[in-house]
ROSE-4610 file (N, C-alpha, C; in Angstrom, 1 decimal, always signed):
// ROSE-4610
residu = [M/M/M/N/N/N/Q/Q/Q/E/E/E/P/P/P/L/L/L/T/T/T/T/T/T/H/H/H/N/N/N/N/N/N/F/F/F/S/S/S/V/V/V/P/P/P/Q/Q/Q/I/I/I/F/F/F/I/I/I/H/H/H/F/F/F/L/L/L/G/G/G/S/S/S/N/N/N/F/F/F/L/L/L/A/A/A/L/L/L/L/L/L/D/D/D/K/K/K/G/G/G/S/S/S/T/T/T/L/L/L/S/S/S/F/F/F/I/I/I/S/S/S/S/S/S/D/D/D/L/L/L/L/L/L/T/T/T/K/K/K/D/D/D/Q/Q/Q/V/V/V/I/I/I/L/L/L/P/P/P/W/W/W/D/D/D/L/L/L/G/G/G/L/L/L/I/I/I/E/E/E/L/L/L/M/M/M/D/D/D/G/G/G/S/S/S/T/T/T/C/C/C/V/V/V/P/P/P/L/L/L/G/G/G/Y/Y/Y/I/I/I/R/R/R/L/L/L/K/K/K/F/F/F/R/R/R/L/L/L/G/G/G/N/N/N/K/K/K/N/N/N/F/F/F/T/T/T/R/R/R/N/N/N/F/F/F/L/L/L/P/P/P/L/L/L/M/M/M]
num = [1/1/1/2/2/2/3/3/3/4/4/4/5/5/5/6/6/6/7/7/7/8/8/8/9/9/9/10/10/10/11/11/11/12/12/12/13/13/13/14/14/14/15/15/15/16/16/16/17/17/17/18/18/18/19/19/19/20/20/20/21/21/21/22/22/22/23/23/23/24/24/24/25/25/25/26/26/26/27/27/27/28/28/28/29/29/29/30/30/30/31/31/31/32/32/32/33/33/33/34/34/34/35/35/35/36/36/36/37/37/37/38/38/38/39/39/39/40/40/40/41/41/41/42/42/42/43/43/43/44/44/44/45/45/45/46/46/46/47/47/47/48/48/48/49/49/49/50/50/50/51/51/51/52/52/52/53/53/53/54/54/54/55/55/55/56/56/56/57/57/57/58/58/58/59/59/59/60/60/60/61/61/61/62/62/62/63/63/63/64/64/64/65/65/65/66/66/66/67/67/67/68/68/68/69/69/69/70/70/70/71/71/71/72/72/72/73/73/73/74/74/74/75/75/75/76/76/76/77/77/77/78/78/78/79/79/79/80/80/80/81/81/81/82/82/82/83/83/83/84/84/84/85/85/85/86/86/86/87/87/87/88/88/88/89/89/89/90/90/90/91/91/91]
x = [-23.9/-23.7/-23.0/-23.6/-23.0/-22.1/-20.8/-19.9/-19.4/-19.2/-18.6/-17.1/-16.5/-15.0/-14.3/-13.1/-12.4/-11.9/-12.0/-11.4/-12.4/-13.7/-14.6/-14.3/-14.6/-14.3/-15.3/-16.4/-17.3/-17.0/-16.0/-15.7/-14.7/-15.2/-14.4/-13.3/-13.3/-12.2/-10.9/-10.9/-9.7/-9.3/-8.1/-7.7/-7.3/-8.1/-7.8/-7.7/-6.9/-6.6/-6.6/-6.8/-6.7/-5.3/-4.6/-3.4/-3.6/-2.8/-2.8/-1.6/-1.9/-0.9/-1.3/-0.4/-0.6/-1.8/-2.1/-3.2/-4.5/-4.6/-5.9/-5.7/-6.9/-6.9/-7.3/-6.6/-6.8/-6.9/-7.8/-8.0/-6.9/-6.2/-5.1/-5.2/-4.7/-4.7/-3.6/-3.9/-2.9/-2.4/-1.2/-0.6/+0.7/+0.7/+1.9/+2.9/+2.5/+3.4/+4.0/+3.7/+4.2/+5.6/+6.4/+7.8/+7.8/+6.8/+6.7/+5.4/+5.4/+4.3/+4.0/+2.7/+2.3/+1.4/+1.4/+0.5/+0.0/-1.2/-1.7/-1.0/-0.5/+0.2/-0.7/-2.0/-3.0/-2.9/-2.4/-2.4/-1.1/-0.2/+1.1/+0.9/+1.6/+1.6/+2.7/+2.6/+3.6/+5.0/+5.1/+6.5/+7.2/+6.5/+7.1/+7.9/+9.2/+10.1/+10.0/+9.7/+9.7/+11.1/+11.8/+13.1/+13.0/+14.0/+14.0/+13.9/+13.1/+13.0/+13.8/+14.8/+15.6/+15.7/+14.7/+14.7/+13.8/+13.3/+12.5/+11.0/+10.4/+9.0/+8.8/+7.5/+7.1/+5.9/+6.0/+4.9/+3.8/+2.6/+1.5/+0.9/+0.0/-0.6/-1.4/-2.0/-2.8/-1.9/-0.6/+0.3/+0.6/-0.1/+0.2/+1.5/+2.0/+3.2/+3.0/+3.8/+3.8/+5.2/+5.4/+6.6/+6.1/+6.6/+6.2/+6.8/+6.2/+6.7/+8.1/+8.4/+9.7/+9.4/+10.1/+9.8/+9.9/+9.3/+9.3/+9.2/+10.0/+10.0/+9.0/+8.0/+6.9/+6.8/+6.4/+6.1/+4.5/+4.1/+2.7/+2.5/+1.3/+1.0/+0.0/+0.2/-0.7/-1.0/-2.2/-2.5/-1.7/-1.0/-0.2/+1.3/+1.6/+3.0/+3.3/+4.5/+4.9/+5.9/+5.8/+6.6/+7.1/+8.2/+8.8/+9.0/+8.6/+8.7/+8.8/+9.5/+9.5/+8.2/+7.6/+6.4/+6.6/+6.0/+6.1/+4.8/+4.9/+3.7/+3.3/+2.0/+1.4/+0.3/+0.2/-0.9/-2.2]
y = [+0.8/+1.7/+0.9/+0.9/+0.2/+1.1/+0.8/+1.7/+0.9/+1.6/+1.0/+0.9/-0.1/-0.2/+0.9/+1.3/+2.4/+2.1/+0.8/+0.4/+0.5/+1.0/+1.1/+2.3/+2.2/+3.4/+4.5/+4.3/+5.4/+6.2/+5.8/+6.4/+7.6/+8.8/+10.0/+10.3/+9.6/+9.8/+9.2/+8.3/+7.7/+8.5/+9.1/+9.9/+9.0/+9.1/+8.2/+9.0/+8.6/+9.2/+8.2/+8.7/+7.8/+8.0/+6.8/+6.9/+6.1/+6.4/+5.8/+4.8/+3.5/+2.5/+1.4/+1.0/+0.0/+0.2/+1.5/+1.8/+1.9/+1.8/+1.9/+2.8/+3.3/+4.1/+3.2/+3.4/+2.6/+3.6/+3.2/+3.9/+3.5/+4.5/+4.3/+5.0/+4.5/+5.1/+6.2/+7.4/+8.4/+8.5/+8.1/+8.1/+8.8/+10.1/+10.9/+10.5/+9.8/+9.4/+8.1/+7.4/+6.0/+6.1/+5.2/+5.1/+4.0/+3.2/+2.1/+2.2/+1.7/+1.7/+0.2/-0.2/-1.5/-1.6/-2.8/-3.0/-4.5/-4.7/-6.1/-6.8/-8.0/-8.8/-9.1/-9.1/-9.3/-8.3/-7.1/-6.0/-6.1/-6.9/-7.0/-8.0/-7.7/-8.7/-9.7/-10.8/-11.8/-11.4/-10.4/-10.0/-9.0/-8.6/-7.7/-8.6/-8.2/-8.9/-8.4/-9.3/-9.0/-9.3/-8.3/-8.5/-9.0/-9.7/-10.2/-9.2/-9.4/-8.6/-9.3/-8.6/-9.2/-8.4/-7.5/-6.7/-7.2/-8.4/-9.0/-8.6/-8.7/-8.4/-6.9/-6.6/-5.2/-5.1/-4.2/-4.0/-3.0/-3.4/-2.6/-1.7/-0.8/+0.1/-0.5/-1.7/-2.3/-3.2/-3.2/-4.0/-5.4/-5.8/-7.1/-7.0/-8.1/-8.1/-8.9/-8.6/-9.3/-9.3/-10.2/-10.3/-10.1/-9.0/-8.9/-9.9/-10.1/-11.1/-10.6/-9.4/-8.8/-7.3/-6.7/-5.3/-5.2/-4.2/-3.9/-2.4/-1.9/-0.5/-0.2/+0.6/+0.9/+2.3/+2.6/+3.9/+4.1/+5.3/+5.6/+7.1/+7.5/+8.9/+9.3/+10.4/+11.1/+12.5/+12.7/+13.9/+14.0/+15.1/+15.3/+14.9/+14.4/+14.1/+12.6/+12.2/+10.8/+10.6/+9.4/+9.0/+7.6/+7.3/+6.0/+5.7/+4.6/+4.3/+2.8/+2.4/+1.0/+0.6/-0.5/-1.0/-2.4/-2.7/-4.1/-4.8/-5.8/-6.6/-7.5/-7.5/-8.4/-9.2/-10.4/-11.3/-11.0]
z = [+20.6/+19.4/+18.3/+17.1/+16.0/+15.2/+15.1/+14.4/+13.2/+12.1/+10.9/+11.1/+10.5/+10.6/+9.9/+10.3/+9.7/+8.3/+7.9/+6.6/+5.5/+5.7/+4.6/+3.8/+2.5/+1.6/+1.8/+2.6/+2.8/+4.1/+4.8/+6.1/+5.8/+6.0/+5.6/+6.7/+7.8/+8.8/+8.4/+7.3/+6.8/+5.6/+5.6/+4.4/+3.2/+2.1/+1.0/-0.3/-1.2/-2.5/-3.6/-4.8/-6.0/-6.6/-6.8/-7.6/-8.9/-9.9/-11.2/-11.2/-11.4/-11.4/-12.4/-13.3/-14.3/-15.1/-15.5/-16.4/-15.7/-14.4/-13.7/-12.5/-12.0/-10.8/-9.6/-8.5/-7.3/-6.1/-5.2/-4.0/-3.0/-2.5/-1.6/-0.3/+0.8/+2.1/+2.1/+2.5/+2.6/+4.0/+4.3/+5.6/+5.6/+5.9/+5.9/+6.9/+8.0/+9.0/+8.8/+7.8/+7.6/+6.9/+7.4/+6.7/+5.7/+5.6/+4.6/+3.8/+2.5/+1.7/+1.4/+1.4/+1.2/+0.0/-0.6/-1.8/-1.7/-2.1/-2.2/-3.3/-3.0/-4.1/-5.3/-5.0/-6.1/-7.2/-6.9/-7.9/-8.8/-8.4/-9.2/-10.4/-11.5/-12.6/-12.5/-13.2/-13.1/-13.5/-14.4/-14.8/-13.9/-12.8/-11.9/-10.9/-10.7/-9.8/-8.4/-7.4/-6.0/-5.5/-4.9/-4.4/-2.9/-2.4/-1.1/+0.0/+1.0/+2.2/+3.3/+3.9/+4.9/+6.2/+6.4/+7.6/+8.7/+8.5/+9.6/+9.6/+10.8/+11.1/+11.0/+10.6/+10.6/+11.5/+12.5/+13.4/+12.8/+12.7/+12.1/+13.2/+12.8/+13.7/+14.8/+14.6/+15.6/+16.5/+16.4/+17.2/+16.6/+15.6/+15.0/+14.1/+13.7/+12.9/+11.6/+10.7/+9.4/+8.8/+7.9/+7.1/+5.6/+4.9/+3.5/+2.6/+1.5/+0.5/+0.0/+0.1/-0.4/-0.6/-1.5/-1.9/-3.4/-3.9/-5.3/-5.5/-6.5/-6.8/-7.9/-7.6/-8.5/-8.9/-10.1/-10.6/-10.5/-10.0/-10.0/-10.2/-10.5/-10.7/-9.7/-9.1/-8.1/-8.7/-9.2/-9.8/-11.1/-11.3/-12.5/-12.3/-11.1/-10.8/-10.8/-11.3/-11.3/-10.2/-9.5/-8.4/-8.6/-8.0/-7.9/-6.4/-5.9/-4.5/-4.3/-3.2/-2.8/-2.1/-2.5/-1.9/-1.4/-0.3/+0.3/+0.0/-0.9/-1.2/+0.0/+0.3/+1.3/+0.7/+1.2/+0.7/+1.3]
């Protein structure tokens, strides 16, 4: 049986939403059970300051671990509401 990976944008079993960030809309994973928010470091601009992360390894859903580049406080819009949240940039 050939199955598509869960990370494809066409798979409706993964809850995804659009958020507005830095003047553009981005597709984001909606995970209400997550205690951390991640962002690709490619989406950040050079003038955004990444603060040091000193809380060690993070265990991901598949059991693998990673260390973020740090953390950054970002403003984004979801629908008509504005939010500010800490994000962990990953490479």
